[in-house]
C-alpha positions, 0 to 999 in steps of 0.5 A, a space after each residue: 438926251 435921255 428923258 428923266 423917265 428913260 434915265 431911271 428905266 436904264 438904271 433899273 436894267 443896269 441894277 438888275 444886270 448887276 444884282 444877277 452877277 452878284 448872285 451867280 457865284 452863290 447860285 452855280 457855286 460848284 464847291 458847295 456841291 463837292 463839299 456835299 460829296 466830301 461829306 457823303 464819302 466821309 460819312 460812308 467811309 467812317 462807320 457809325 458808332 452802332 456799326 462800330 460796337 457791332 463789329 466788336 468781338 463779344 466779350 468771354 463769358 465768366 465762368 465758375 466751377 463750384 465743387 463739393 468733394 467730401 473724400 477728394 475724388 471729385 476736387 481733381 477734376 473740377 480743378 482740371 474743368 476750371 483750368 481748361 476753361 480758364 475759369 475761377 473755382 468755388 470749394 462747396 463746404 458744408 458748414 459742418 464738415 463730414 467725417 469718415 463715420 458720417 459717410 460710411 455707406 453700410 450703416 443706414 444711421 450715419 448722417 449722410 444715409 439719413 440726410 440722403 433719405 430725406 429729399 427735404 434735408 437741406 444741410 448748411 453751407 459754410 459760404 454761398 458764392 456770389 454768382 452776380 458776376 459769372 455767366 456760366 456755372 460748373 457744378 461738380 459733386 459725387 453721387 450718394 446713394 444715386 443722387 447729388 448730395 444733399 448739400 448741393 440742393 441747398 446751394 441751387 435753392 440758395 443761388 440765383 441761376 435765373 439766365 445762367 449757362 449751368 453744366 453738371 458733373 460728378 464722380 461715382 463708382 458706378 452710379 450715372 448722373 442721370 437722377 441727380 441732374 433731373 432733381 437739380 433741373 427742377 431746383 433751378 428751372 430758370 437756368 439754361 442746363 447744357 450738359 451733365 457727365 459722369 467721371 470716374 475717379 482719376 479720369 485724366 485731365 485731358 478727358 475732362 478738358 474733352 468734355 468741357 469743349 464739346 459744351 461749347 461754352 464761348 
C-alpha cells in the first residue's frame, strides 16, 4: 500500500511527464520553421516596392521647341526638330509684328537695327510659353546683326529655365551662333545648356534630325 506522501510524489512525476508530452508538439513543430522558410522565400522572390520602382523605365522627357521666325527661314527648321523629337511647338511672336521695312538691313534707322544696336532693348512678347511642364527646351531664332534678336532676350528673362536642359539653334546667311549663344547663356545661367547649332535656310529635315539626335536628350 502506497503512503499518502508516496502517492503525491507519484502524481507529481506523472503530471510532469504529461506536461512534457503536451509541450513537445509546440517545441519541436517542424511546420513553424517550414512556414518561416516559405515566408523568407516569398519575400526574396517578390521585389520590394522600392526595387520594383527603380526597375521601371524612366519617363521620357517632355520637350518644347520654341521658335521666332520673322521671315520664315527658321520656322521649317524648328518644325523639323519638333517632329524628330516628338516635341510640342511654340511660336515666339512680338506684341508688335515686324514689317519688311522694320527688317531692312541697310537702313540704320529701322526698328530691328535700332533694337540690335541697343543691348538693353526688350521688345514685348505677344505671349509667353508656360514651361512648367517641360524638361527640355530648344530655342530657335534668326541671327540679326550677329546676335539673337532682342525678342529672344525678352523671352529668356520672362521664363524660368532653372534646372531645365536647353539647346539653341539659328538660321543665318553666314554669321555663326557663338556670340548669340554666349549672350543667351548669360541670361539663363541656371539652365543646363547642351548645344548650339547654325543652319542655313532650307536645310533638309534629315540634317536637322541628325543634329537633335546628337544632343542625346532622352
